GUBAMI-687176 format. One record per residue (C-alpha): x, y, z negated; residue number from 1; residue in three letters. Coordinates in nm, 3 decimals. Layout:
GUBAMI-687176
R        x        y        z  num  residuo
R        X        Y        Z  NUM      ALA
...
end
This chain:
GUBAMI-687176
R        x        y        z  num  residuo
R   -2.345   -1.557   -0.138    1      MET
R   -2.344   -1.405    0.204    2      THR
R   -2.014   -1.335    0.328    3      GLN
R   -1.955   -0.945    0.432    4      ARG
R   -1.851   -0.924    0.858    5      ALA
R   -1.534   -0.712    0.828    6      LEU
R   -1.443   -0.511    1.098    7      PRO
R   -1.196   -0.656    1.415    8      GLU
R   -0.829   -0.433    1.352    9      ALA
R   -0.622   -0.397    1.633   10      THR
R   -0.262   -0.208    1.596   11      PRO
R   -0.375    0.062    1.803   12      ARG
R   -0.692    0.088    1.608   13      LYS
R   -0.697    0.024    1.252   14      LEU
R   -1.018    0.009    1.087   15      PRO
R   -1.152    0.251    0.813   16      ARG
R   -1.060    0.019    0.538   17      TRP
R   -1.110    0.123    0.187   18      ARG
R   -0.966   -0.040   -0.126   19      GLY
R   -0.704   -0.127   -0.390   20      PHE
R   -0.360   -0.212   -0.392   21      ASN
R   -0.358   -0.536   -0.686   22      LEU
R   -0.025   -0.553   -0.875   23      LEU
R   -0.062   -0.899   -0.955   24      ASN
R    0.286   -0.992   -0.852   25      LYS
R    0.446   -0.658   -0.770   26      PHE
R    0.744   -0.712   -0.943   27      GLY
R    0.961   -1.003   -1.116   28      LEU
R    1.040   -0.786   -1.433   29      GLU
R    0.697   -0.676   -1.545   30      TRP
R    0.431   -0.839   -1.287   31      SER
R    0.374   -1.156   -1.187   32      ASN
R    0.039   -1.315   -1.304   33      ARG
R   -0.205   -1.486   -1.127   34      PRO
R   -0.429   -1.305   -0.842   35      PHE
R   -0.771   -1.316   -1.049   36      GLU
R   -1.101   -1.373   -0.812   37      GLU
R   -1.310   -1.118   -1.020   38      LYS
R   -1.117   -0.820   -0.863   39      ASP
R   -1.196   -0.934   -0.571   40      PHE
R   -1.565   -0.953   -0.644   41      GLU
R   -1.575   -0.645   -0.833   42      TRP
R   -1.428   -0.483   -0.530   43      ILE
R   -1.685   -0.593   -0.317   44      ALA
R   -1.988   -0.531   -0.520   45      GLU
R   -1.854   -0.161   -0.558   46      LEU
R   -1.850   -0.133   -0.231   47      GLY
R   -1.528   -0.195   -0.102   48      PHE
R   -1.330   -0.416    0.156   49      ASN
R   -0.935   -0.382    0.123   50      PHE
R   -0.667   -0.473   -0.095   51      VAL
R   -0.330   -0.440   -0.031   52      ARG
R   -0.085   -0.744   -0.247   53      LEU
R    0.269   -0.560   -0.278   54      PRO
R    0.470   -0.846   -0.331   55      LEU
R    0.820   -0.945   -0.455   56      ASP
R    1.013   -1.185   -0.285   57      TYR
R    1.254   -1.312   -0.581   58      ARG
R    0.898   -1.434   -0.721   59      ILE
R    0.838   -1.701   -0.488   60      TRP
R    1.246   -1.797   -0.445   61      THR
R    1.432   -2.083   -0.577   62      GLU
R    1.771   -1.837   -0.762   63      PRO
R    2.007   -2.083   -0.660   64      ASP
R    1.876   -2.065   -0.235   65      ASN
R    1.715   -1.789   -0.129   66      PRO
R    1.619   -1.985    0.118   67      TYR
R    1.410   -2.183   -0.088   68      ARG
R    1.029   -2.103   -0.169   69      LEU
R    0.829   -2.217   -0.458   70      LYS
R    0.509   -2.342   -0.343   71      GLU
R    0.303   -2.330   -0.643   72      ALA
R    0.377   -1.942   -0.644   73      GLU
R    0.260   -1.936   -0.252   74      LEU
R   -0.075   -2.135   -0.340   75      ARG
R   -0.065   -1.875   -0.596   76      GLU
R   -0.092   -1.616   -0.269   77      ILE
R   -0.282   -1.837   -0.069   78      ASP
R   -0.595   -1.861   -0.327   79      ARG
R   -0.603   -1.408   -0.304   80      ALA
R   -0.597   -1.480    0.070   81      VAL
R   -0.892   -1.708    0.004   82      GLN
R   -1.046   -1.482   -0.214   83      PHE
R   -1.091   -1.217    0.039   84      GLY
R   -1.229   -1.435    0.270   85      GLU
R   -1.487   -1.544    0.014   86      LYS
R   -1.601   -1.184   -0.062   87      TYR
R   -1.533   -0.983    0.252   88      GLY
R   -1.231   -0.872    0.172   89      ILE
R   -0.896   -0.796    0.446   90      HIS
R   -0.622   -0.896    0.314   91      VAL
R   -0.322   -0.702    0.361   92      MET
R    0.052   -0.839    0.238   93      LEU
R    0.316   -0.641    0.163   94      ASN
R    0.704   -0.719    0.072   95      PHE
R    0.745   -0.454   -0.201   96      HIS
R    1.084   -0.579   -0.227   97      ARG
R    1.211   -0.782    0.068   98      ALA
R    1.513   -0.954    0.095   99      PRO
R    1.783   -0.639    0.127  100      GLY
R    1.535   -0.342    0.051  101      TYR
R    1.312   -0.214   -0.268  102      THR
R    1.250    0.140   -0.414  103      VAL
R    1.240   -0.006   -0.734  104      ALA
R    1.487   -0.137   -0.996  105      SER
R    1.768   -0.292   -1.014  106      PRO
R    1.843   -0.224   -0.626  107      PRO
R    1.939   -0.524   -0.402  108      GLU
R    2.230   -0.671   -0.399  109      PRO
R    2.228   -0.664   -0.009  110      LEU
R    2.133   -0.434    0.244  111      ASN
R    1.859   -0.442    0.466  112      LEU
R    1.991   -0.178    0.745  113      TRP
R    2.290   -0.291    0.713  114      LYS
R    2.348   -0.641    0.650  115      ASP
R    2.330   -0.959    0.866  116      GLU
R    2.261   -1.164    0.608  117      GLU
R    1.943   -0.944    0.444  118      ALA
R    1.788   -0.974    0.772  119      GLN
R    1.843   -1.351    0.849  120      ARG
R    1.713   -1.385    0.477  121      LEU
R    1.411   -1.129    0.510  122      CYS
R    1.329   -1.292    0.838  123      ILE
R    1.317   -1.684    0.701  124      HIS
R    1.086   -1.548    0.448  125      HIS
R    0.838   -1.346    0.708  126      TRP
R    0.814   -1.610    0.931  127      THR
R    0.757   -1.847    0.654  128      GLN
R    0.449   -1.638    0.609  129      PHE
R    0.371   -1.639    0.964  130      ALA
R    0.330   -2.017    0.988  131      LYS
R    0.153   -2.034    0.652  132      ARG
R   -0.137   -1.827    0.774  133      TYR
R   -0.121   -1.906    1.174  134      LYS
R   -0.459   -1.784    1.312  135      GLY
R   -0.562   -1.631    1.064  136      LYS
R   -0.781   -1.342    1.243  137      PRO
R   -0.679   -1.003    1.223  138      ASN
R   -0.971   -0.901    1.045  139      ARG
R   -0.901   -1.076    0.769  140      GLN
R   -0.555   -1.069    0.736  141      LEU
R   -0.277   -0.836    0.812  142      SER
R    0.146   -0.839    0.730  143      PHE
R    0.324   -0.472    0.588  144      ASN
R    0.692   -0.557    0.652  145      LEU
R    0.800   -0.330    0.424  146      PHE
R    0.712   -0.102    0.095  147      ASN
R    0.819    0.307    0.182  148      GLU
R    1.168    0.276    0.375  149      PRO
R    1.368    0.528    0.249  150      ALA
R    1.728    0.664    0.314  151      ASN
R    1.709    0.452    0.669  152      VAL
R    1.780    0.668    1.006  153      ASP
R    1.464    0.585    1.257  154      ALA
R    1.732    0.383    1.459  155      GLU
R    1.838    0.140    1.226  156      PRO
R    1.477    0.128    1.106  157      HIS
R    1.410    0.022    1.428  158      ARG
R    1.590   -0.248    1.515  159      LYS
R    1.533   -0.447    1.184  160      VAL
R    1.199   -0.414    1.226  161      VAL
R    1.172   -0.577    1.563  162      GLU
R    1.395   -0.842    1.477  163      ARG
R    1.100   -0.904    1.172  164      VAL
R    0.848   -0.837    1.428  165      VAL
R    0.965   -1.064    1.719  166      GLU
R    1.028   -1.366    1.464  167      ALA
R    0.684   -1.336    1.280  168      ILE
R    0.519   -1.341    1.649  169      ARG
R    0.725   -1.618    1.778  170      LYS
R    0.506   -1.796    1.506  171      GLU
R    0.194   -1.609    1.534  172      ASP
R    0.183   -1.419    1.875  173      ALA
R   -0.103   -1.218    1.732  174      ASP
R   -0.060   -1.150    1.378  175      ARG
R   -0.166   -0.760    1.303  176      LEU
R    0.150   -0.607    1.181  177      ILE
R    0.192   -0.261    0.971  178      VAL
R    0.461   -0.049    0.892  179      CYS
R    0.510    0.224    0.663  180      ASP
R    0.634    0.541    0.738  181      GLY
R    0.997    0.646    0.672  182      ARG
R    1.064    0.843    0.383  183      ASP
R    0.894    0.688    0.160  184      TRP
R    0.605    0.618    0.367  185      GLY
R    0.580    0.993    0.456  186      MET
R    0.761    0.999    0.822  187      THR
R    0.560    0.868    1.118  188      PRO
R    0.857    0.624    1.321  189      ASN
R    0.727    0.697    1.674  190      GLY
R    1.015    0.459    1.819  191      ASP
R    0.819    0.191    1.691  192      LEU
R    0.502    0.190    1.900  193      ALA
R    0.664    0.009    2.184  194      PRO
R    0.642   -0.290    1.907  195      LEU
R    0.249   -0.287    1.912  196      GLN
R    0.222   -0.221    1.517  197      VAL
R    0.042    0.023    1.323  198      ALA
R    0.156    0.227    1.070  199      GLN
R    0.118    0.358    0.713  200      ALA
R    0.142    0.655    0.540  201      THR
R    0.100    0.770    0.149  202      ARG
R   -0.102    1.028   -0.044  203      GLY
R    0.148    1.102   -0.316  204      TYR
R    0.202    1.490   -0.262  205      GLN
R    0.223    1.773   -0.404  206      PRO
R    0.438    1.515   -0.639  207      PHE
R    0.409    1.722   -0.951  208      ARG
R    0.037    1.722   -0.924  209      LEU
R    0.057    1.318   -0.847  210      THR
R    0.375    1.192   -1.057  211      HIS
R    0.389    1.451   -1.407  212      TYR
R    0.551    1.289   -1.660  213      ARG
R    0.543    0.938   -1.465  214      ALA
R    0.806    0.731   -1.683  215      GLU
R    0.984    0.580   -1.357  216      TRP
R    1.079    0.947   -1.235  217      VAL
R    1.357    1.080   -1.373  218      PRO
R    1.268    1.467   -1.465  219      GLY
R    0.936    1.387   -1.471  220      ALA
R    0.877    1.421   -1.839  221      ASP
R    1.012    1.826   -1.735  222      GLN
R    0.796    1.864   -1.468  223      MET
R    0.563    2.173   -1.551  224      GLU
R    0.186    2.044   -1.590  225      PRO
R   -0.010    2.037   -1.279  226      PRO
R   -0.317    2.245   -1.418  227      ARG
R   -0.496    2.328   -1.161  228      GLU
R   -0.523    2.221   -0.771  229      TYR
R   -0.490    2.434   -0.580  230      PRO
R   -0.124    2.374   -0.638  231      LEU
R    0.078    2.669   -0.655  232      ARG
R    0.440    2.614   -0.642  233      GLU
R    0.599    2.976   -0.585  234      GLY
R    0.487    3.108   -0.281  235      GLU
R    0.383    2.790   -0.193  236      THR
R   -0.055    2.672   -0.217  237      VAL
R   -0.106    2.309   -0.187  238      TRP
R   -0.421    2.303   -0.090  239      ASP
R   -0.629    2.123    0.182  240      LYS
R   -0.529    2.278    0.496  241      ALA
R   -0.141    2.268    0.386  242      ARG
R   -0.146    1.888    0.289  243      LEU
R   -0.337    1.843    0.678  244      TRP
R   -0.048    2.032    0.812  245      GLU
R    0.237    1.989    0.682  246      ARG
R    0.200    1.573    0.600  247      TYR
R   -0.079    1.407    0.797  248      TYR
R   -0.117    1.632    1.108  249      ALA
R    0.205    1.430    1.249  250      PRO
R    0.020    1.089    1.188  251      TRP
R   -0.233    1.198    1.392  252      LYS
R   -0.042    1.295    1.666  253      ALA
R    0.108    0.916    1.633  254      LEU
R   -0.221    0.792    1.591  255      GLU
R   -0.327    0.965    1.961  256      GLN
R   -0.013    0.806    2.138  257      ARG
R   -0.225    0.427    2.072  258      GLY
R   -0.091    0.373    1.719  259      VAL
R   -0.335    0.224    1.459  260      GLY
R   -0.287    0.462    1.136  261      VAL
R   -0.380    0.433    0.772  262      MET
R   -0.333    0.533    0.366  263      VAL
R   -0.168    0.210    0.240  264      GLY
R   -0.110    0.395   -0.098  265      GLU
R   -0.228    0.699   -0.324  266      PHE
R   -0.328    0.791   -0.653  267      GLY
R   -0.242    1.053   -0.938  268      ALA
R   -0.059    0.894   -1.250  269      TYR
R   -0.308    0.958   -1.552  270      ARG
R   -0.106    1.235   -1.758  271      PHE
R   -0.212    1.465   -1.454  272      THR
R   -0.558    1.625   -1.579  273      PRO
R   -0.864    1.445   -1.481  274      HIS
R   -1.050    1.723   -1.343  275      THR
R   -0.724    1.845   -1.096  276      VAL
R   -0.713    1.485   -1.013  277      VAL
R   -1.063    1.436   -0.907  278      LEU
R   -1.013    1.805   -0.723  279      ALA
R   -0.670    1.695   -0.504  280      TRP
R   -0.852    1.362   -0.471  281      MET
R   -1.181    1.503   -0.307  282      ARG
R   -0.949    1.654    0.003  283      ASP
R   -0.750    1.422    0.080  284      LEU
R   -0.993    1.195    0.099  285      LEU
R   -1.226    1.421    0.320  286      ALA
R   -0.882    1.455    0.532  287      LEU
R   -0.896    1.098    0.598  288      TRP
R   -1.255    1.090    0.693  289      GLN
R   -1.258    1.329    0.938  290      GLN
R   -0.938    1.139    1.030  291      ALA
R   -1.111    0.775    1.081  292      GLY
R   -0.841    0.632    0.830  293      TRP
R   -0.826    0.361    0.585  294      GLY
R   -0.701    0.378    0.259  295      TRP
R   -0.590    0.187   -0.057  296      ALA
R   -0.575    0.364   -0.403  297      LEU
R   -0.325    0.239   -0.613  298      TRP
R   -0.399    0.135   -0.825  299      ASN
R   -0.738   -0.103   -0.893  300      PHE
R   -0.699   -0.166   -1.262  301      ARG
R   -0.415    0.030   -1.421  302      GLY
R   -0.297    0.387   -1.430  303      PRO
R   -0.390    0.566   -1.117  304      PHE
R   -0.739    0.339   -1.100  305      GLY
R   -1.101    0.326   -1.181  306      VAL
R   -1.033    0.091   -1.463  307      ILE
R   -0.877    0.103   -1.781  308      ASP
R   -0.642    0.401   -1.676  309      SER
R   -0.604    0.560   -2.052  310      ASP
R   -0.617    0.860   -1.941  311      ARG
R   -0.702    1.060   -2.238  312      ALA
R   -0.966    1.315   -2.073  313      ASP
R   -1.200    1.092   -1.935  314      VAL
R   -1.518    0.971   -2.094  315      GLU
R   -1.514    0.667   -1.978  316      TYR
R   -1.844    0.411   -1.903  317      GLN
R   -1.828    0.063   -2.079  318      SER
R   -1.876   -0.181   -1.747  319      TRP
R   -1.815   -0.559   -1.780  320      ARG
R   -1.596   -0.528   -2.112  321      GLY
R   -1.378   -0.277   -1.905  322      HIS
R   -1.313    0.126   -1.921  323      LYS
R   -1.448    0.206   -1.617  324      LEU
R   -1.414    0.614   -1.475  325      ASP
R   -1.721    0.659   -1.304  326      ARG
R   -1.673    1.013   -1.186  327      GLN
R   -1.361    0.894   -0.961  328      MET
R   -1.505    0.552   -0.813  329      LEU
R   -1.832    0.762   -0.734  330      GLU
R   -1.608    1.020   -0.552  331      LEU
R   -1.445    0.720   -0.353  332      LEU
R   -1.758    0.513   -0.259  333      GLN
R   -1.910    0.841   -0.110  334      ALA
R   -1.578    0.905    0.123  335      MET
end
């Protein structure tokens, strides 16, 4: 097959990547399976060039010694990087659960932002990845340090990021590093600009639209159904203009300071009406297209995705033995 050329990527200007999160090693308790070549093949065939791999560090960690890494598990991540090379897809490695921090359950026993041991362990894990992939071009591979830092102020966040970035660059001086915004990825951290790292935001607003009846969100089953978009909440109307002003204008201002920006995750869960999801998604994609930002849908196959999402109100197309949401796919392809 002819390999597609991937665009160059720098901390000051990220390409307009377009693709998906692949959740194969997203959580030790519920998702630890090998990455599948067919996902990369299909993503490339459908016209996309990016995957983000949310990872749980416990998957490759020996239970009796968190400084010892399981080579067999790391080789499965190697294979995903190789699939990206084969099919012309940029691979972003993300610690969805890092030593000392996660947005998922159960919580980590240590606090990455406060505990020296958590920071030392996190640095150890990231430096092992830096050694492993030293010399891989940035157009092919990037590191996304911590998923959606929350409940941490700007200064302790900066200090930890600075330590980890310094350690990675001792092993691989030019590695492209992307940092999620604070407050679950929504708040840009201008204090990171001197570190020469790019940053990533999210597309999960308004939350009642994106996470209606999400089982992992307390109270989501009590939310008022999002029956239309633009979405009204009291006197507030969530539309294209308000989404830009409230959430994305600050990120454009950060980019104008010389910091590359992308949207690391976005999507709406399967219980939100399909017509509402498509209307909302069309506005977000148009905003990001105008801004020149790349994005990654959460997920490819699954309840946010374009394949096997199990939405009750979609007329699926049979495709490669799976159920394809053709309307959502074509919207993503067009934007």
